[in-house]
C-alpha positions in Angstrom: 0.0 0.0 0.0 2.8 2.4 0.9 4.5 1.7 -2.4 1.2 2.5 -4.3 0.9 5.8 -2.4 4.5 6.7 -2.9 4.2 5.9 -6.6 1.1 8.1 -6.8 2.8 11.0 -5.0 5.8 10.7 -7.3 3.5 10.7 -10.3 1.7 13.8 -9.0 5.1 15.6 -8.4 6.3 14.7 -11.8 3.1 16.1 -13.4 3.4 19.3 -11.4 7.0 19.7 -12.4 6.2 19.0 -16.1 3.1 21.2 -16.0 5.1 24.1 -14.5 7.7 23.6 -17.1 5.2 23.9 -19.9 3.7 27.0 -18.3 7.3 28.5 -18.2 7.8 27.4 -21.9 4.5 29.2 -22.8 5.7 32.4 -21.0 9.2 32.2 -22.5 7.9 31.5 -26.0 4.3 32.7 -26.4 2.3 32.0 -29.5 2.2 35.4 -31.3 0.0 34.1 -34.2 -2.7 36.5 -35.2 -3.6 39.6 -37.2 -2.5 43.0 -35.8 -2.9 46.6 -36.7 -0.9 49.7 -35.8 -2.6 53.0 -36.4 -0.5 56.1 -37.4 -1.4 59.7 -38.1 -1.5 59.1 -41.8 -2.2 55.4 -42.2 -2.1 51.9 -40.9 0.3 49.0 -40.8 -1.2 45.5 -40.7 0.9 42.5 -39.6 -0.1 38.9 -39.8 2.0 36.4 -37.8 1.8 32.6 -38.4 4.1 31.0 -35.8 5.4 27.4 -35.8 6.2 26.6 -32.2 9.3 28.4 -31.0 11.1 27.6 -34.2 9.8 29.9 -37.0 7.3 32.4 -38.1 6.0 33.9 -41.2 5.3 37.6 -40.9 3.2 39.3 -43.6 3.0 43.1 -43.6 0.7 45.6 -45.4 1.3 49.3 -45.0 -1.4 51.7 -46.2 -0.7 55.4 -45.9 -2.5 58.4 -47.3 -1.6 59.2 -50.9 0.9 56.3 -51.0 0.7 52.9 -52.8 0.0 49.9 -50.6 3.2 48.2 -49.6 3.2 44.5 -48.8 6.0 42.2 -47.6 6.5 38.6 -46.5 9.2 37.4 -44.2 9.9 33.8 -43.4 11.9 33.9 -40.2 13.7 31.4 -38.0 13.6 32.2 -34.3 17.3 31.4 -33.6 19.0 34.8 -33.7 21.1 34.0 -36.8 21.2 36.5 -39.7 19.7 35.1 -42.9 18.9 36.5 -46.3 15.5 38.2 -46.4 13.4 40.4 -48.6 13.4 44.2 -47.9 11.4 45.6 -45.0 9.1 48.7 -45.0 8.9 48.9 -48.8 12.6 48.5 -49.5 13.4 46.5 -52.6 16.9 45.7 -51.6 17.9 42.4 -50.0 18.3 42.4 -46.3 19.8 40.2 -43.6 17.4 39.5 -40.7 17.9 37.9 -37.4 14.9 37.0 -35.3 14.7 35.8 -31.7 11.8 34.8 -29.4 13.4 34.5 -26.0 12.0 35.1 -22.5 8.7 36.2 -24.0 10.3 38.9 -26.2 10.3 38.9 -30.0 13.4 40.7 -31.4 13.9 41.5 -35.0 17.2 43.0 -36.3 17.9 43.9 -39.9 20.9 45.1 -41.8 21.8 45.5 -45.5 22.8 42.2 -47.2 25.9 44.0 -48.6 26.9 46.5 -46.0 29.9 48.7 -46.2 30.2 48.3 -42.5 29.2 44.8 -41.2 28.1 46.4 -37.9 25.6 48.7 -39.6 22.1 47.8 -38.5 19.2 49.2 -40.5 16.8 48.8 -37.5 16.0 46.8 -34.5 12.7 46.3 -32.7 11.5 44.2 -29.7 7.9 43.3 -28.8 6.4 41.4 -25.9 2.9 40.0 -25.7 0.5 41.7 -23.3 -2.1 39.9 -21.2 -4.9 41.2 -23.6 -3.1 39.6 -26.6 -1.7 42.9 -28.0 2.0 43.3 -28.7 3.9 46.1 -26.9 7.0 47.6 -28.6 9.7 47.6 -26.0 12.1 49.6 -28.0 10.9 53.2 -28.3 10.1 54.7 -31.7 11.5 57.9 -33.1 8.9 59.9 -31.1 10.1 58.3 -27.9 6.9 56.2 -27.6 6.3 52.5 -27.1 3.8 51.5 -29.9 1.1 48.9 -29.5 0.3 46.4 -32.2 -3.3 45.6 -31.4 -4.7 42.1 -32.1 -7.7 42.2 -34.4 -10.4 40.2 -32.7 -12.9 39.1 -35.3 -13.3 39.7 -39.0 -15.6 42.7 -39.2 -14.7 46.3 -40.1 -15.7 47.2 -36.5 -13.2 44.7 -35.1 -10.5 46.3 -37.2 -11.5 49.8 -36.2 -11.6 48.9 -32.5 -8.1 47.4 -32.7 -6.8 50.4 -34.7 -8.1 52.8 -32.0 -6.6 50.6 -29.2 -3.2 50.6 -31.0 -3.0 54.3 -30.5 -2.8 53.8 -26.7 0.8 53.7 -25.5 1.8 50.5 -23.7 4.3 50.0 -20.9 7.8 48.6 -21.5 
């Protein structure tokens, strides 16, 4: 009887340990899949993320600004921090090198020119973390010293998009 109870206790402890480990893994590597919007004074940026575990993600972007053509981009990214060839970002037609990490709950994207004069020259770097409400908060401040919010679009209606766009204008913490 003691052996059965000791076995049951050991099994429960193992489940608690494994369960806690998976909760840590979820916090360290949250699933960022979804459709997001960032509202700016003169337009919007839409980002769709399709994440494969903690290994890779596809990031589709669509920028729509007043009096400008719509700019789309697709980036297939491995989440290992290594620089790899990539298409241009933010409307650039030049080839880029992009390194992407998803570590400790923070998504970091770093880009630089594929053929830089200076190998240390970084075109840009951004970090986001997932908020409790599902939105993404930009940890690195933008040129206006703000932390931008990429608001998760909940639903498929125009209202859902408008609500998310308005929410994206609220500054989030770091």
